[in-house]
N, C-alpha and C positions, 0 to 999 in steps of 0.2 A: 491426530488419531481419535477415532471414535470414544466417546466416554460416556458415563450414566448419563451426564447432563444432556445428551441428546437424545435420550429413550423418549420422551414425549413426542418432539418433532419427528424424530425417526418413524415412530408407531404411525404416525399419521401417513406419512410418506409411503411406507410399506403396505398400507391397509387401501390405499387409493387403488379402485378396482383396475385400471389401466396399468398398474405397477405389479400389483399382486398376480395377475393371471398367467406371468411367466415365470414367476419365482417359485422356489422349491422348498417353502416352509407353509406352515398351517396358514389358512386363509377362512376368516380372519384370525391375524394375529395377536395374540393376547399380550398385554402389557408384561406379565410374568415370564412368558416364552421370550419377549424381547429382551427384557432384562438378563435372563440367560445368556442369549446370544450375545448380548454385548459383552457379557462377563466371559464368555467363552473367547470373544475377538480379544480381549485385554489379555488373556491368559496365552493365547498362540502368539502375540506379540512377544510377550517376556520369554516363551518357549522359542522363539525365532522360527515359528512354523507358520506365519502369516501376518497380516496387520488389515485392519480396516479404516480408513481415513474419512473423517466427515469432508463435505463439499459446503463450504459456507460462503453465501452472498457476499461480495466484497461493500455492495451497498448498504443494504438493510441488516447485515450480519446474522440472517436467516440462515437454517440448515437445509440444503438444497437435495442432497442425498448422500449417498455414500459408495466409496470405491475402495475396494480391497484385494489383496493376493492372499491366497489361503492353500493349505496343503502343500507348503513349500517343502520339496524332497529334492536333495542335491540343486541341480542346475533348473529345476522346472517348478512352475507354480501355477494355480487356478486362478484365474481372474472373475471378480463379481462385481457389479455395479448395479446403482438404482438411482433414480433421479425423480423428483417431483413433477408431476404433469405439468405443473405450472412453468415451468423451466424448459420444457421439451421445445425442439425445434429452434433453439437458439443457439447453438454450437458450443455449450458449456460441457457436456460430457465428451465430445471430441477432443477439446482443449484438454480436460484432465486426463483422459487416457493416453492420448498424445505425449503429455508430459510425464506421464508415470513410466509408461513404455521406454521413454528415451533419457529418463532420469538418471544420473548416475548415482545421485545421493540416497535414491530409492533404495538400490541396490545394497550400498554401505549401510545403511539404516537396518538391514535385515541381515548384514553378515553374510551374505549369499551373492553368488554372480549368477544371477537366472538368465538363462540363455532363451529357454522356451517358456510362453505363458500360454496355456489354455483356455479356453472359455466355453461352457456348456450353454448352448441358445436353442431354445424350443424353437421346432423348423418353421413356425407360424409367425416367429417374432421377427417382422420383417426390419422394422426400427433398427433392433440391435444387429442385425446381420447386417445391415448397410453401414450402420456405424462402424464395426469392427472391420469389414473388408476395407474401408477409406482410410484406415489407420495401418493397414498392411496384414490383416488376420487372413488365412486360407483355410478352407474347409478341409477337414483332416477325415471325418466321417459325419453321419447324419443330421449330428446336433453337437459337435465338437470341432471347435474353431481353434487354429494355432498361429502364433505369433513366433516367428525365429529370427 
């Protein structure tokens, strides 16, 4: 799970121009805003409304990015993810998302049986669109994709 110890590294990642351009938070993101985001993520986990996980590199133990499910209501959730540009085009996010979508323990962790996962993706974010379609998401409307 993401914690406050990840704040400095996550701030660097989220403020990378290529990462920030398609996200829905202020840019540049301030340290105070990120601390509040992380606190909200932690509270969301305890309220069983979402979870943000840190993606850690197995070799150097550095934060690569994060992934999470949020706005969990009944059997639906929204997906969010970001990855440092240093790790783009290496297959890491494909591996992470594929694992999360198929992992039974993830559903148990949240005490929800999630059957539909939505992702909001900017229409010009071709990298994320390609990634989501490769793991089975389909376009539901202009910028909303769904995995059932």
